[in-house]
C-alpha positions as CSV (number, residue, x, y, z in Angstrom):
1,X,31.6,164.7,17.1
2,X,33.8,166.8,18.4
3,X,37.1,165.6,20.6
4,X,36.5,165.1,24.1
5,X,33.7,163.8,26.4
6,X,30.4,162.7,25.7
7,X,28.3,165.3,25.6
8,X,25.8,165.3,28.4
9,X,22.9,166.5,25.9
10,X,23.2,163.2,23.9
11,X,23.6,161.3,27.3
12,X,20.0,163.1,28.7
13,X,18.9,161.7,25.3
14,X,19.7,158.7,25.3
15,X,18.3,158.3,28.8
16,X,15.2,159.6,27.8
17,X,14.7,157.6,24.9
18,X,14.9,154.7,27.3
19,X,12.4,155.6,29.7
20,X,10.4,155.4,26.9
21,X,10.8,152.8,25.6
22,X,6.9,150.7,26.9
23,X,7.2,147.1,28.8
24,X,6.5,145.2,25.9
25,X,8.9,147.0,24.0
26,X,12.3,145.9,26.4
27,X,10.7,142.5,26.2
28,X,11.6,142.3,22.5
29,X,14.6,144.1,23.0
30,X,15.6,141.0,25.1
31,X,14.1,138.7,23.4
32,X,15.9,139.8,19.7
33,X,19.3,139.6,22.2
34,X,18.0,135.7,23.2
35,X,16.5,135.3,19.6
36,X,20.8,136.5,18.2
37,X,22.4,134.8,20.2
38,X,20.4,130.9,19.7
39,X,20.2,131.3,15.9
40,X,22.9,134.5,15.2
41,X,21.4,137.2,12.5
42,X,21.6,135.0,9.2
43,X,19.0,132.5,10.6
44,X,17.3,135.1,12.9
45,X,12.6,135.9,11.9
46,X,10.7,137.7,13.2
47,X,9.0,134.0,14.0
48,X,12.0,133.2,16.6
49,X,12.3,137.1,17.6
50,X,8.2,136.1,18.9
51,X,9.2,132.9,20.3
52,X,11.3,134.3,22.7
53,X,8.7,137.5,23.9
54,X,5.4,137.9,25.4
55,X,4.0,139.0,22.1
56,X,3.0,137.3,19.3
57,X,4.8,138.1,15.7
58,X,2.2,140.0,14.1
59,X,2.1,141.5,17.8
60,X,5.9,143.2,16.8
61,X,5.2,144.2,13.6
62,X,2.7,146.7,15.3
63,X,6.2,148.4,16.6
64,X,8.1,146.9,13.7
65,X,8.6,147.0,10.0
66,X,11.0,144.2,9.7
67,X,13.9,142.1,11.1
68,X,16.5,144.7,10.2
69,X,14.2,147.5,11.7
70,X,14.0,144.9,15.3
71,X,17.9,144.7,14.9
72,X,18.8,148.1,14.2
73,X,16.0,149.1,17.5
74,X,17.6,146.1,19.5
75,X,21.2,147.7,18.4
76,X,19.8,151.8,19.6
77,X,18.7,149.4,23.0
78,X,22.6,148.5,23.7
79,X,24.1,151.3,22.8
80,X,22.5,153.2,25.2
81,X,22.1,150.6,28.3
82,X,26.3,150.5,27.7
83,X,26.1,154.7,27.5
84,X,24.4,154.5,30.9
85,X,26.8,152.3,32.2
86,X,29.7,154.3,30.9
87,X,28.6,157.5,32.1
88,X,28.5,156.2,35.5
89,X,31.6,157.4,36.8
90,X,31.0,160.6,34.7
91,X,31.4,163.0,37.6
92,X,34.5,161.6,39.4
93,X,38.8,162.7,39.1
94,X,40.0,161.7,35.2
95,X,42.3,158.6,37.0
96,X,39.2,157.1,38.6
97,X,36.7,157.6,35.6
98,X,39.7,156.3,33.4
99,X,39.7,152.9,36.0
100,X,36.2,152.9,36.2
101,X,36.1,152.9,32.3
102,X,38.1,150.6,30.9
103,X,36.7,148.0,34.0
104,X,33.3,148.7,32.3
105,X,34.6,148.5,29.1
106,X,35.5,144.9,29.9
107,X,32.5,143.4,29.7
108,X,31.0,141.3,33.6
109,X,30.8,138.2,31.9
110,X,28.4,136.7,35.3
111,X,26.2,139.9,33.9
112,X,23.8,137.5,31.7
113,X,22.0,140.9,30.2
114,X,25.7,142.1,29.7
115,X,26.9,138.9,28.6
116,X,24.4,138.5,25.8
117,X,24.9,142.2,24.3
118,X,28.4,141.7,23.7
119,X,27.4,138.4,22.0
120,X,24.9,139.5,19.5
121,X,27.1,142.6,19.0
122,X,30.0,140.3,18.2
123,X,27.4,138.3,15.6
124,X,26.2,142.0,14.1
125,X,29.5,143.1,13.4
126,X,30.6,141.0,10.9
127,X,27.2,142.2,9.2
128,X,28.1,145.5,9.3
129,X,30.4,145.9,5.9
130,X,27.0,144.7,4.2
131,X,24.4,146.9,5.8
132,X,24.8,150.4,6.2
133,X,22.7,150.4,9.1
134,X,24.6,148.1,11.1
135,X,27.4,149.9,10.2
136,X,26.2,153.3,10.9
137,X,25.7,153.2,14.7
138,X,28.3,150.6,15.4
139,X,30.7,153.1,14.2
140,X,29.4,156.0,15.9
141,X,29.2,154.0,19.1
142,X,32.8,153.2,19.1
143,X,34.0,156.4,18.1
144,X,31.7,158.1,20.4
145,X,33.7,155.7,23.5
146,X,37.2,156.3,22.1
147,X,36.5,160.0,22.1
148,X,35.5,159.4,25.7
149,X,38.5,158.2,26.6
150,X,40.4,160.2,24.7
151,X,38.5,162.9,26.5
152,X,39.5,161.7,29.9
153,X,43.6,160.9,29.3
154,X,43.1,164.9,28.1
155,X,41.9,165.9,31.2
156,X,44.3,164.3,33.6
157,X,47.5,165.2,31.4
158,X,46.0,169.1,32.0
159,X,45.4,168.1,35.9
160,X,49.1,167.0,35.7
161,X,48.3,163.2,37.6
162,X,48.9,161.9,33.6
163,X,52.5,161.5,31.9
164,X,52.0,164.8,30.0
165,X,54.0,162.8,27.1
166,X,50.8,160.9,25.7
167,X,49.0,160.8,22.6
168,X,45.7,160.8,24.1
169,X,44.3,159.7,20.9
170,X,46.5,156.7,20.5
171,X,46.0,156.1,24.3
172,X,42.4,156.1,23.7
173,X,42.5,153.8,20.9
174,X,44.7,151.3,22.3
175,X,42.1,151.2,25.2
176,X,39.5,150.9,23.2
177,X,40.8,147.7,21.2
178,X,42.3,146.0,24.4
179,X,39.1,146.0,25.4
180,X,36.7,145.4,22.6
181,X,38.7,141.9,22.1
182,X,39.3,141.0,25.9
183,X,34.9,141.6,25.5
184,X,34.6,139.4,22.4
185,X,36.8,136.8,24.0
186,X,35.6,136.4,27.2
187,X,31.8,136.7,26.5
188,X,31.5,134.9,23.5
189,X,34.1,131.8,23.7
190,X,33.6,131.7,27.5
191,X,38.3,132.4,28.1
192,X,37.8,133.7,31.3
193,X,40.9,133.2,32.4
194,X,42.4,135.3,28.9
195,X,40.4,137.5,30.4
196,X,41.8,137.6,33.8
197,X,44.8,138.0,32.8
198,X,44.3,140.8,30.4
199,X,42.1,143.4,32.9
200,X,45.9,142.5,35.1
201,X,47.9,143.4,32.5
202,X,45.5,146.5,31.2
203,X,45.4,148.6,34.7
204,X,48.8,147.3,35.4
205,X,49.7,149.7,32.2
206,X,47.6,152.6,33.5
207,X,49.2,152.1,36.8
208,X,52.6,151.8,35.0
209,X,52.6,153.7,31.5
210,X,49.4,155.8,31.8
211,X,49.5,157.6,35.5
212,X,52.2,160.6,36.4
213,X,55.0,159.6,38.6
214,X,53.4,160.3,42.4
215,X,49.9,159.6,41.2
216,X,48.6,156.2,42.8
217,X,45.7,154.0,41.2
218,X,42.6,153.6,42.9
219,X,42.2,151.3,45.7
220,X,40.1,148.2,43.8
221,X,42.9,148.5,41.6
222,X,45.8,148.7,43.3
């Protein structure tokens, strides 16, 4: 993908794909989420997914051919959901958008769907080195988020609201890995105190090391 922010056409296509899912398919995606949380990928079966869904096991096969097809569809659904969440502040100024992006990437542990997706994706990350379909989807998403963050940093530097000596790619990499790690610990392990500490420190890093002199953080992050 090119450097900079995510292509608006890609975001519109993702949103369109989300709208095309039937109510039954969304129910199946949420059933995969719950089944993964209970059984993990190794213990996942179409029978266990059906037990969490409003359709029978035969009904699952009407939409998807195999367990892996179900999981790939779940990953695509999760990525679309996160992409829409991350694009919520797309029209904001660089300062507001960078803080909002980091906030969204940290996730909301009180949102059961958000928490479930994070836990399920962590489980699937362990299998990504051995499954090209999982690997390619997850890597593409991480690269896209990295490029979006780098694009916002670059835009802020050009606007004079971020420090001129920043490395956009390195700064974006730090933010991405920090938020990934924090979300994993908080969502999967319930380490809420650690999560709050990382959240506070991350926003302090943005205020102290990213913003240009004289530029203030959005009020809710001060």
